[in-house]
LOLO-285391 format. One record per residue: residue number from 0; x, y, z of N, C-alpha, C in turn. Coordinates in Angstrom, 2 decimals. Atoms other than C-alpha are relative to their C-alpha. Layout:
// LOLO-285391
{fimi NUM, {X, Y, Z}, {X, Y, Z}, {X, Y, Z}}
...
This chain:
// LOLO-285391
{fimi 0, {1.27, -0.33, -0.81}, {60.09, 99.87, 77.38}, {-0.51, -1.29, 0.10}}
{fimi 1, {0.51, 1.34, -1.05}, {58.88, 96.83, 80.06}, {-1.51, -0.29, -0.49}}
{fimi 2, {1.19, 0.11, -0.76}, {55.28, 96.10, 80.01}, {-0.08, -1.79, 0.39}}
{fimi 3, {0.68, 1.39, -0.32}, {53.37, 93.61, 82.02}, {-1.09, -0.11, -0.36}}
{fimi 4, {1.39, 0.12, 0.21}, {50.31, 92.76, 80.66}, {-0.53, -1.03, 0.50}}
{fimi 5, {0.42, 0.45, -1.23}, {47.99, 91.57, 83.29}, {-1.94, -0.42, -0.77}}
{fimi 6, {1.07, 1.17, 0.26}, {44.64, 89.92, 81.68}, {-1.03, -1.05, 0.25}}
{fimi 7, {0.85, 0.99, -0.38}, {41.57, 87.81, 82.39}, {-1.36, 1.09, 0.41}}
{fimi 8, {1.50, -0.10, -0.13}, {37.52, 88.10, 82.91}, {0.26, 0.67, 1.03}}
{fimi 9, {0.04, -0.09, -0.81}, {35.71, 90.12, 85.15}, {0.42, -1.13, 1.41}}
{fimi 10, {0.03, 0.50, -1.17}, {36.31, 89.47, 88.89}, {1.12, -0.87, -0.03}}
{fimi 11, {-1.66, 1.29, -0.24}, {39.92, 87.22, 88.26}, {0.68, 0.75, 1.51}}
{fimi 12, {-0.30, -0.86, -0.72}, {40.84, 89.67, 90.61}, {1.56, 1.41, -0.50}}
{fimi 13, {-1.16, -0.05, 0.45}, {43.38, 91.69, 88.08}, {0.27, 1.82, 0.27}}
{fimi 14, {0.65, -1.34, -1.03}, {42.34, 95.33, 89.65}, {1.50, -0.23, 1.20}}
{fimi 15, {-0.48, 0.35, -0.93}, {43.85, 94.08, 92.65}, {1.57, -0.53, -0.48}}
{fimi 16, {-1.30, 1.01, 1.00}, {46.87, 91.87, 91.38}, {1.18, 1.53, -0.83}}
{fimi 17, {-1.07, -0.66, 0.79}, {48.12, 94.59, 89.20}, {0.33, 1.08, 0.43}}
{fimi 18, {-0.01, -1.25, -0.67}, {48.04, 97.32, 91.69}, {1.48, -0.62, 0.62}}
{fimi 19, {-1.21, 0.10, -0.82}, {50.22, 95.38, 94.29}, {1.04, -0.81, -1.03}}
{fimi 20, {-1.13, 1.11, 0.23}, {52.35, 93.63, 91.74}, {0.68, 1.44, -0.67}}
{fimi 21, {-0.85, -1.45, 0.37}, {53.13, 97.80, 90.38}, {0.70, 0.78, 1.58}}
{fimi 22, {-0.84, -0.71, -1.09}, {53.93, 98.45, 93.96}, {1.09, -0.66, 0.79}}
{fimi 23, {-0.43, 1.21, -0.23}, {55.72, 95.76, 94.30}, {1.91, -0.08, -0.46}}
{fimi 24, {-1.25, 0.31, 0.68}, {57.93, 96.02, 91.46}, {0.19, 2.28, -0.06}}
{fimi 25, {-0.95, -1.68, 0.36}, {58.43, 100.13, 91.79}, {-0.55, 0.94, -1.23}}
{fimi 26, {0.23, -0.58, 1.43}, {56.41, 100.72, 88.29}, {-1.44, 0.72, -0.04}}
{fimi 27, {0.69, -0.62, -0.31}, {53.76, 102.95, 87.38}, {-1.31, -0.98, -0.85}}
{fimi 28, {1.14, 1.58, 0.31}, {50.01, 100.58, 86.63}, {-0.84, 1.07, -0.45}}
{fimi 29, {1.36, -0.46, 0.96}, {47.16, 101.45, 83.82}, {-1.17, -0.67, 0.58}}
{fimi 30, {1.50, 0.56, 0.21}, {43.50, 100.34, 84.43}, {-0.55, 0.31, -0.99}}
{fimi 31, {0.40, -0.76, 0.91}, {42.73, 100.69, 81.19}, {-1.55, -1.00, -0.56}}
{fimi 32, {1.63, 0.35, 0.09}, {38.80, 99.18, 81.88}, {-0.38, 1.13, 0.50}}
{fimi 33, {0.37, -1.22, -0.36}, {38.77, 102.49, 83.73}, {-0.49, 0.70, -1.37}}
{fimi 34, {-0.20, -0.99, 1.64}, {39.50, 104.12, 79.63}, {-1.76, -0.34, -0.04}}
{fimi 35, {1.28, 0.21, 0.56}, {36.22, 102.58, 78.68}, {-1.21, -0.02, 1.15}}
{fimi 36, {1.21, -0.94, -1.27}, {33.98, 103.33, 81.74}, {-0.05, 1.35, 0.35}}
{fimi 37, {0.13, -1.81, 0.37}, {34.84, 107.22, 81.14}, {-1.03, -0.70, -1.18}}
{fimi 38, {0.91, -0.76, 1.40}, {33.70, 106.77, 77.90}, {-2.17, -0.62, -0.19}}
{fimi 39, {1.42, 0.20, -1.13}, {30.21, 104.87, 79.72}, {-0.81, 0.63, 0.68}}
{fimi 40, {0.50, -0.98, -0.71}, {29.84, 107.26, 81.62}, {-0.19, 1.32, -0.70}}
{fimi 41, {-0.28, -1.17, 0.41}, {30.45, 110.23, 79.60}, {-1.40, 0.08, -1.12}}
{fimi 42, {0.92, 0.25, 0.84}, {27.37, 108.47, 76.91}, {-1.42, -0.19, 0.65}}
{fimi 43, {1.37, -0.08, -0.91}, {24.78, 108.01, 79.67}, {-0.01, 1.19, 0.66}}
{fimi 44, {0.21, -1.56, -0.83}, {25.23, 111.57, 81.04}, {-0.82, 0.70, -1.48}}
{fimi 45, {0.55, -0.69, 1.02}, {24.74, 112.71, 77.24}, {-1.48, -0.65, -0.67}}
{fimi 46, {0.93, -0.07, -0.15}, {22.26, 110.33, 76.96}, {0.06, -0.81, -1.99}}
{fimi 47, {-0.67, 0.69, 1.20}, {24.43, 109.03, 73.38}, {-0.40, -1.60, -0.21}}
{fimi 48, {0.52, 1.22, 0.16}, {22.73, 105.90, 71.49}, {1.63, -1.22, 0.37}}
{fimi 49, {-1.15, 1.07, 0.12}, {25.16, 102.61, 72.37}, {0.35, -0.61, -1.29}}
{fimi 50, {-0.56, 0.66, 0.69}, {25.10, 101.47, 69.47}, {0.69, 0.97, -1.11}}
{fimi 51, {-0.48, -0.95, 1.34}, {26.04, 104.35, 67.25}, {2.16, 0.27, 0.30}}
{fimi 52, {-1.44, -0.15, -0.35}, {29.63, 104.17, 67.66}, {1.35, 1.65, -0.96}}
{fimi 53, {-1.07, -0.84, 0.29}, {30.93, 106.85, 65.65}, {-0.08, 1.02, 0.89}}
{fimi 54, {0.96, -1.10, -1.18}, {29.21, 109.40, 68.30}, {0.98, -0.99, 0.81}}
{fimi 55, {-0.67, 0.16, -1.47}, {31.31, 107.05, 71.34}, {1.33, 0.03, -0.58}}
{fimi 56, {-0.87, -0.33, 0.11}, {34.29, 107.12, 69.53}, {0.46, 1.69, 0.05}}
{fimi 57, {-0.90, -1.32, -0.32}, {34.18, 111.14, 69.35}, {0.02, 0.22, 1.65}}
{fimi 58, {-0.13, -0.26, -1.31}, {33.25, 111.10, 72.89}, {1.53, -0.62, 0.76}}
{fimi 59, {-1.39, 0.20, -0.20}, {36.81, 108.66, 73.22}, {0.93, 1.15, -0.30}}
{fimi 60, {-1.07, -0.97, 1.04}, {38.57, 111.30, 71.00}, {0.11, 1.38, 1.24}}
{fimi 61, {-0.22, -1.58, -0.78}, {37.73, 114.52, 73.25}, {0.25, 0.38, 1.48}}
{fimi 62, {0.87, 0.32, -1.83}, {37.37, 113.15, 76.96}, {1.54, 0.76, 0.24}}
{fimi 63, {-1.47, -0.16, -0.83}, {40.75, 114.61, 79.03}, {-0.72, -1.00, 1.16}}
{fimi 64, {0.09, 1.18, -0.79}, {40.84, 111.43, 80.64}, {1.86, 0.09, 0.75}}
{fimi 65, {-1.48, 0.36, -0.64}, {43.74, 110.97, 83.57}, {-0.01, -1.10, 0.89}}
{fimi 66, {0.32, 0.82, -0.61}, {43.58, 107.58, 84.82}, {1.61, -0.46, 1.11}}
{fimi 67, {-0.71, 0.33, -0.54}, {45.83, 106.84, 88.03}, {-0.48, -0.63, 0.90}}
{fimi 68, {0.83, 0.44, -1.75}, {44.87, 106.22, 92.00}, {-1.49, 0.15, -0.21}}
{fimi 69, {1.69, 0.03, -0.11}, {41.73, 107.95, 90.82}, {-0.06, 0.32, -0.93}}
{fimi 70, {0.27, -0.45, 1.77}, {40.09, 108.89, 87.65}, {-0.26, 1.15, 0.18}}
{fimi 71, {0.93, -0.87, 0.40}, {39.62, 111.89, 86.31}, {-0.64, 0.33, -1.20}}
{fimi 72, {1.06, -0.49, 0.78}, {37.48, 113.10, 84.08}, {-0.63, 1.41, -0.61}}
{fimi 73, {-0.03, -0.89, 0.21}, {37.21, 115.99, 82.27}, {0.32, 1.24, 1.24}}
{fimi 74, {-0.04, -0.35, -1.89}, {38.80, 117.57, 85.96}, {-0.81, -0.82, 0.89}}
{fimi 75, {0.58, 0.65, -1.27}, {36.26, 115.83, 87.72}, {0.23, -1.40, 0.58}}
{fimi 76, {-0.49, 1.57, -0.83}, {36.83, 112.48, 90.13}, {-1.24, -0.66, -0.23}}
{fimi 77, {1.01, 1.04, -0.20}, {34.76, 109.85, 88.87}, {0.12, -1.19, 0.28}}
{fimi 78, {-0.72, 1.34, 0.01}, {36.45, 106.87, 90.49}, {-1.25, -0.83, 0.47}}
{fimi 79, {1.07, 0.68, -0.34}, {33.24, 105.61, 92.08}, {-0.73, 0.66, -0.81}}
{fimi 80, {1.24, 0.68, 0.66}, {30.59, 106.53, 89.58}, {0.58, -0.80, -1.07}}
{fimi 81, {-0.74, 0.69, 0.96}, {32.64, 105.13, 87.15}, {-0.68, -2.24, -0.07}}
{fimi 82, {-0.16, 1.68, -0.72}, {32.15, 101.44, 89.58}, {-1.54, -0.42, 0.26}}
{fimi 83, {1.26, -0.12, -0.65}, {28.16, 101.60, 89.99}, {-0.50, -1.62, -0.98}}
{fimi 84, {0.74, 1.56, 0.88}, {26.01, 98.24, 88.54}, {-0.67, 0.90, -1.61}}
{fimi 85, {0.38, -0.16, 1.50}, {24.53, 100.33, 85.55}, {1.28, 0.40, -0.95}}
{fimi 86, {-1.22, -0.17, 0.84}, {28.04, 101.25, 84.14}, {0.77, -1.48, 0.21}}
{fimi 87, {-0.24, 1.13, 0.63}, {28.83, 97.66, 84.25}, {-0.57, -0.64, -0.89}}
{fimi 88, {1.73, 0.86, 0.86}, {25.44, 96.73, 82.51}, {0.96, 0.86, -1.41}}
{fimi 89, {-0.75, -0.90, 0.48}, {26.96, 99.76, 80.21}, {0.89, -0.32, -0.80}}
{fimi 90, {-1.17, 0.01, 0.55}, {30.41, 99.02, 79.41}, {0.34, -1.14, -0.76}}
{fimi 91, {0.01, 1.05, 0.67}, {30.08, 96.12, 77.57}, {-0.59, 0.37, -1.84}}
{fimi 92, {0.48, -0.63, 1.39}, {28.50, 97.95, 74.43}, {0.08, 1.09, 0.20}}
{fimi 93, {-1.70, -1.52, 0.04}, {31.35, 101.05, 74.64}, {0.84, -1.08, -0.49}}
{fimi 94, {-1.57, 0.85, -0.14}, {34.05, 98.10, 74.88}, {0.03, -0.72, -1.63}}
{fimi 95, {0.16, 1.23, 1.16}, {32.71, 96.33, 71.49}, {0.54, 0.91, -0.95}}
{fimi 96, {-0.36, -1.14, 1.14}, {32.90, 99.58, 69.21}, {1.42, 0.07, -0.39}}
{fimi 97, {-1.76, 0.46, 0.91}, {35.85, 99.22, 66.91}, {0.87, 1.71, 0.03}}
{fimi 98, {-1.11, -1.28, -0.26}, {36.57, 103.15, 66.86}, {0.38, 0.46, 1.47}}
{fimi 99, {-0.48, -0.33, -0.97}, {36.68, 103.39, 70.50}, {1.36, -0.71, 0.38}}
{fimi 100, {-1.62, 0.89, -0.15}, {39.22, 100.43, 70.76}, {0.86, 0.71, -0.55}}
{fimi 101, {-1.55, -0.92, 0.48}, {41.65, 102.45, 68.63}, {0.01, 1.01, 0.49}}
{fimi 102, {-0.05, -1.44, -0.56}, {41.17, 105.70, 70.02}, {0.85, -0.56, 1.50}}
{fimi 103, {-0.91, 0.94, -1.49}, {41.97, 103.49, 73.61}, {1.01, -0.33, 0.23}}
{fimi 104, {-0.57, 0.63, 0.39}, {44.09, 101.73, 72.52}, {1.49, 0.72, -0.13}}
{fimi 105, {-1.01, -0.54, -0.14}, {46.31, 104.45, 71.19}, {0.75, 0.87, 1.38}}
{fimi 106, {-0.33, -1.07, -1.35}, {45.98, 106.78, 74.57}, {0.79, -1.94, 0.97}}
{fimi 107, {-0.54, -0.05, -1.20}, {47.07, 103.44, 76.47}, {2.03, 0.10, -0.78}}
{fimi 108, {-1.35, -0.11, 0.81}, {50.52, 103.24, 73.92}, {0.76, 1.03, 0.52}}
{fimi 109, {-0.35, -1.25, -0.22}, {50.70, 106.57, 74.59}, {0.60, 0.24, 1.53}}
{fimi 110, {-0.27, 0.55, -1.94}, {51.17, 105.92, 78.48}, {1.07, -0.25, 0.10}}
{fimi 111, {-1.50, 0.66, -0.22}, {53.94, 103.50, 78.09}, {0.69, 0.46, -0.56}}
{fimi 112, {-1.45, -0.91, 0.52}, {55.72, 105.16, 76.06}, {0.57, 1.63, 0.97}}
{fimi 113, {-0.60, -0.89, -0.78}, {55.56, 108.27, 78.40}, {0.44, -0.24, 1.68}}
{fimi 114, {-0.11, 0.98, -1.63}, {56.10, 105.79, 81.75}, {1.40, -0.79, -0.70}}
{fimi 115, {-0.58, 0.79, 0.32}, {58.43, 103.92, 79.88}, {-0.02, -1.94, 0.61}}
{fimi 116, {0.92, 1.92, -0.39}, {56.09, 100.57, 80.43}, {-0.36, 0.08, 1.31}}
{fimi 117, {0.42, 0.15, -0.94}, {54.79, 99.24, 83.53}, {-0.83, -0.86, 0.06}}
{fimi 118, {0.70, 0.96, 0.19}, {51.82, 97.14, 84.32}, {-1.21, 0.68, -0.33}}
{fimi 119, {0.72, -0.17, 0.29}, {48.73, 97.13, 82.54}, {-1.13, -0.80, -0.55}}
{fimi 120, {0.86, 1.30, 0.15}, {45.75, 95.29, 82.80}, {-1.28, 0.82, -0.55}}
{fimi 121, {0.49, -0.21, 1.41}, {43.10, 94.89, 80.58}, {-0.73, -1.47, -0.04}}
{fimi 122, {1.02, 1.86, -0.05}, {40.95, 91.96, 79.15}, {0.60, 0.02, -2.20}}
{fimi 123, {-0.81, 0.99, 0.87}, {43.17, 92.30, 75.76}, {1.44, 1.07, -0.68}}
{fimi 124, {-1.65, -0.84, 0.32}, {46.44, 94.30, 76.51}, {1.35, -1.10, -0.19}}
{fimi 125, {-0.11, 1.29, 0.24}, {48.42, 91.12, 76.02}, {-0.17, -0.57, -1.87}}
{fimi 126, {0.30, 0.69, 1.54}, {46.83, 89.98, 72.20}, {-0.37, 1.13, -0.12}}
{fimi 127, {0.02, -1.69, 0.73}, {46.35, 93.71, 70.89}, {1.02, 1.22, 0.46}}
{fimi 128, {-0.34, -0.92, -0.48}, {47.55, 96.24, 72.65}, {1.65, 0.23, 0.44}}
{fimi 129, {-1.38, -0.07, -0.01}, {51.17, 94.87, 73.70}, {0.11, -1.21, -0.06}}
{fimi 130, {0.01, 0.99, 0.12}, {51.38, 91.95, 71.71}, {1.15, -0.66, 0.00}}
{fimi 131, {-1.72, 0.87, 0.04}, {55.49, 91.59, 72.61}, {0.27, 0.90, 1.52}}
{fimi 132, {-0.47, -0.59, -1.40}, {55.09, 92.81, 76.34}, {0.73, -1.55, 0.88}}
{fimi 133, {-0.84, 0.04, -0.56}, {57.54, 91.73, 78.48}, {-0.66, -1.52, 0.69}}
{fimi 134, {0.22, 1.00, -0.43}, {55.75, 89.35, 80.52}, {-2.46, 0.40, -0.12}}
{fimi 135, {1.55, 0.16, 0.35}, {51.83, 88.21, 79.12}, {-0.67, -1.20, 1.90}}
{fimi 136, {0.96, 1.19, -1.45}, {49.43, 86.77, 82.69}, {-1.60, 0.37, -0.06}}
{fimi 137, {1.64, 0.62, -0.24}, {45.77, 85.37, 82.01}, {-0.33, -0.13, 1.22}}
{fimi 138, {0.75, 0.47, -0.80}, {44.04, 85.42, 85.19}, {-1.03, -0.09, 0.36}}
{fimi 139, {1.59, 0.80, 0.72}, {41.21, 83.53, 85.61}, {-0.37, -0.04, 2.07}}
{fimi 140, {0.54, 0.92, -1.66}, {39.38, 81.92, 89.10}, {-1.09, -0.38, -1.05}}
{fimi 141, {0.64, 0.99, 0.43}, {36.79, 79.78, 89.13}, {-1.50, 0.94, -0.29}}
{fimi 142, {1.26, -0.64, 0.01}, {32.82, 81.03, 88.25}, {-0.39, 0.85, 1.32}}
{fimi 143, {0.82, -0.43, -1.61}, {31.98, 80.82, 91.88}, {0.69, 1.57, 0.96}}
{fimi 144, {-1.28, -0.54, -0.64}, {35.12, 82.30, 93.30}, {-0.53, 1.47, -0.54}}
{fimi 145, {0.10, -1.56, 0.14}, {34.57, 85.49, 90.85}, {-0.88, 0.16, -0.29}}
{fimi 146, {1.28, -0.74, -0.23}, {30.92, 86.03, 91.29}, {0.18, 0.52, 1.62}}
{fimi 147, {-0.25, -0.26, -1.42}, {31.91, 86.01, 95.43}, {0.85, 1.15, 0.08}}
{fimi 148, {-0.77, -1.55, 0.32}, {34.07, 88.96, 94.50}, {0.11, 0.62, -0.24}}
{fimi 149, {1.03, -1.41, 0.75}, {32.05, 91.17, 92.42}, {-0.67, 0.04, 0.84}}
{fimi 150, {1.54, -0.01, -1.52}, {29.02, 90.85, 95.27}, {1.13, 0.65, 0.55}}
{fimi 151, {-0.54, -0.61, -0.81}, {31.72, 91.62, 98.02}, {0.51, 1.14, -0.26}}
{fimi 152, {-0.40, -0.43, 0.84}, {32.96, 94.14, 95.66}, {-0.95, 1.59, 0.30}}
{fimi 153, {0.64, -0.69, -0.32}, {29.93, 96.26, 95.86}, {-0.79, -0.09, 1.44}}
{fimi 154, {0.23, -0.47, -1.18}, {28.68, 96.02, 99.24}, {0.39, -0.63, 1.46}}
{fimi 155, {-0.87, 0.85, -1.24}, {30.35, 95.42, 102.75}, {-1.20, -0.91, 0.73}}
{fimi 156, {1.18, 0.40, -0.43}, {26.74, 93.91, 103.70}, {0.46, -1.84, -0.22}}
{fimi 157, {0.15, 1.23, 0.15}, {27.61, 90.25, 104.18}, {-1.12, -0.85, -0.51}}
{fimi 158, {1.14, 0.56, 1.14}, {24.25, 88.99, 103.52}, {-0.88, 0.45, -1.36}}
{fimi 159, {1.07, -0.96, 1.65}, {23.13, 91.23, 100.89}, {0.99, -0.09, -0.65}}
{fimi 160, {-0.82, -0.38, 1.80}, {26.68, 90.95, 98.86}, {-0.46, -2.32, 0.02}}
{fimi 161, {0.34, 1.38, 0.60}, {25.33, 86.46, 99.56}, {-0.94, -0.11, -0.87}}
{fimi 162, {1.27, -0.43, 0.80}, {22.11, 87.50, 98.09}, {0.06, -0.02, -1.16}}
{fimi 163, {-0.38, -0.32, 1.33}, {23.36, 89.06, 95.43}, {1.04, -0.53, -0.89}}
{fimi 164, {-0.83, 0.59, 0.83}, {25.73, 86.63, 94.06}, {-0.26, -1.11, -1.55}}
{fimi 165, {1.14, 1.00, 1.04}, {23.21, 84.42, 92.28}, {0.49, 0.63, -1.61}}
{fimi 166, {0.25, -0.46, 0.97}, {23.10, 87.46, 90.19}, {1.01, 0.25, -0.47}}
{fimi 167, {-0.52, -0.66, 0.64}, {25.91, 88.99, 89.93}, {1.20, -1.17, -1.08}}
{fimi 168, {-0.58, 0.65, 0.14}, {27.37, 85.04, 88.99}, {-0.57, 0.33, -1.81}}
{fimi 169, {0.82, -0.15, 1.68}, {24.55, 85.50, 85.77}, {0.24, 1.64, -0.70}}
{fimi 170, {-0.83, -1.53, 1.03}, {26.24, 89.62, 84.64}, {1.22, -0.05, 0.30}}
{fimi 171, {-0.99, 0.36, 1.11}, {29.38, 87.76, 84.48}, {0.04, -0.80, -0.70}}
{fimi 172, {-0.12, 1.28, 1.42}, {28.68, 84.94, 82.41}, {-0.76, 1.40, -0.98}}
{fimi 173, {0.20, -1.28, 0.71}, {27.06, 88.08, 80.80}, {0.77, 0.40, -0.98}}
{fimi 174, {-1.35, -0.76, 0.27}, {29.44, 89.84, 80.35}, {1.44, -0.53, -1.06}}
{fimi 175, {-0.49, 0.60, 0.75}, {31.72, 86.94, 79.61}, {-0.22, -0.33, -1.72}}
{fimi 176, {-0.11, 0.30, 1.94}, {30.25, 86.16, 76.15}, {-0.03, 1.40, -0.98}}
{fimi 177, {-0.13, -0.85, 1.05}, {29.74, 89.52, 75.04}, {1.66, 0.40, -0.23}}
{fimi 178, {-1.35, -0.37, 0.01}, {33.68, 90.20, 75.85}, {0.45, -1.22, -0.76}}
{fimi 179, {-0.72, 1.17, 0.90}, {34.70, 86.24, 74.01}, {-0.66, 0.01, -1.29}}
{fimi 180, {1.06, 0.24, 1.73}, {31.81, 86.73, 71.16}, {0.80, 1.39, -0.80}}
{fimi 181, {-0.19, -1.31, 0.43}, {32.77, 90.70, 70.07}, {1.21, -0.08, -1.02}}
{fimi 182, {-0.85, 0.13, 1.61}, {34.57, 91.45, 66.85}, {1.47, 0.34, 0.05}}
{fimi 183, {-1.35, -0.33, -1.12}, {36.86, 93.70, 68.28}, {0.82, -0.26, 1.18}}
{fimi 184, {-1.19, 0.00, -0.85}, {39.80, 92.56, 69.99}, {-0.89, -0.98, 1.85}}
{fimi 185, {1.08, 0.63, -1.40}, {37.60, 89.67, 72.17}, {1.00, -0.52, 0.80}}
{fimi 186, {-0.89, 0.40, -0.47}, {39.12, 88.16, 75.07}, {-0.04, -1.24, -0.09}}
{fimi 187, {-0.99, 1.46, 0.00}, {41.20, 85.52, 75.09}, {1.09, 0.04, 0.46}}
{fimi 188, {-1.49, 0.24, -0.82}, {44.48, 83.87, 76.38}, {0.88, 0.53, -1.33}}
{fimi 189, {-0.69, -0.47, 1.00}, {47.04, 86.06, 73.99}, {1.18, -1.28, 0.01}}
{fimi 190, {-1.10, 1.27, 0.31}, {49.77, 83.64, 72.45}, {1.10, 0.16, 0.96}}
{fimi 191, {-1.24, -0.05, -0.79}, {52.41, 83.46, 74.84}, {-0.12, 0.26, 1.37}}
{fimi 192, {0.95, -0.39, -1.60}, {50.36, 84.14, 78.05}, {0.11, -1.03, 0.48}}
{fimi 193, {0.18, 0.32, -0.72}, {50.50, 82.65, 81.23}, {-0.85, -0.41, 1.14}}
{fimi 194, {1.54, -0.29, -1.00}, {47.22, 81.32, 82.64}, {0.31, -0.21, 1.25}}
{fimi 195, {-0.13, 0.01, -1.75}, {47.10, 81.77, 86.43}, {-1.59, -0.02, 0.60}}
{fimi 196, {1.20, -0.10, -0.53}, {44.01, 80.65, 88.32}, {0.53, 0.45, 1.33}}
{fimi 197, {-0.42, -0.43, -1.97}, {43.93, 82.25, 91.41}, {-1.28, -0.16, 1.20}}
{fimi 198, {0.75, 0.29, -0.69}, {41.13, 80.74, 92.78}, {0.57, -1.12, 1.16}}
{fimi 199, {-0.79, 0.59, -1.16}, {42.03, 79.80, 96.49}, {1.41, 0.72, 0.71}}
{fimi 200, {-1.12, -0.81, -0.37}, {44.85, 81.92, 96.67}, {0.19, 1.23, 0.10}}
{fimi 201, {0.08, -1.58, -0.63}, {45.66, 85.33, 98.81}, {1.09, 1.21, -1.37}}
{fimi 202, {-0.97, -0.88, 1.12}, {46.63, 88.35, 96.39}, {1.71, 0.46, 0.24}}
{fimi 203, {-1.11, -0.29, 0.05}, {50.01, 88.33, 97.82}, {0.61, -1.20, -0.67}}
{fimi 204, {-0.44, 1.14, 0.77}, {50.47, 84.57, 96.77}, {0.48, 0.06, -2.05}}
{fimi 205, {-0.08, -0.38, 1.47}, {49.33, 85.46, 92.79}, {1.02, 1.06, -0.02}}
{fimi 206, {-1.43, -0.93, 1.15}, {52.04, 88.63, 92.53}, {1.08, -0.96, 0.43}}
{fimi 207, {-1.17, 0.61, -0.15}, {54.64, 86.49, 94.24}, {0.34, -0.94, -0.81}}
{fimi 208, {-0.07, 0.82, 0.88}, {54.11, 83.71, 91.56}, {0.17, 0.78, -1.30}}
{fimi 209, {-0.29, -0.82, 1.60}, {54.05, 86.89, 88.78}, {1.15, 0.19, -0.10}}
{fimi 210, {-1.30, -0.31, -0.28}, {57.14, 88.32, 90.12}, {1.44, -1.00, -0.01}}
{fimi 211, {-0.81, 1.74, 0.11}, {58.87, 84.53, 89.91}, {-0.44, 0.13, -1.65}}
{fimi 212, {0.89, 0.21, 1.45}, {57.14, 84.51, 86.48}, {1.39, 1.01, -0.77}}
{fimi 213, {-0.44, -0.99, 1.10}, {59.40, 87.50, 85.45}, {1.83, -0.17, 0.30}}
């Protein structure tokens, strides 16, 4: 089983890079962040206390989730719903719950077994989920570039995107702090990972660099 692990903070380009990398290699791809976002969406819908790890873990265990090009949660397409600012604010609280992570890691490993490996993106893929991955890449970018990318993702209006960049930068810095300091599977550069700074590089250039590493 060959897994290519793509880790990194918000706005580093993981989703776009991993998608194009999987297409170029002709392998499956898993966005593990979408799994945590699905749990966060369920928690908001059911008004569950975000500090209640047992209840959140129960949601993770019982949900019917399919993560592919689209994300299906209990039969409903929630691909767009899990990408809102409200979910952005909620998902760090869900992701720091140990029992939730245990369940989703189990699902992620099961996915890799079923697909015979593939490109897997997230924040703890090379460090926890697949420490023996064939290749580990820690993708990053400057804070300004990450804020710009995330702001553009959230709006097609240039003026609005520019105005949102300051708030986006603050939100990213807060998310980085939570992810890096959480007790369960903190965001870090995994042992043996190649750090790749995507600032100033096109997506194709980043993908080509990763393919060259293979």
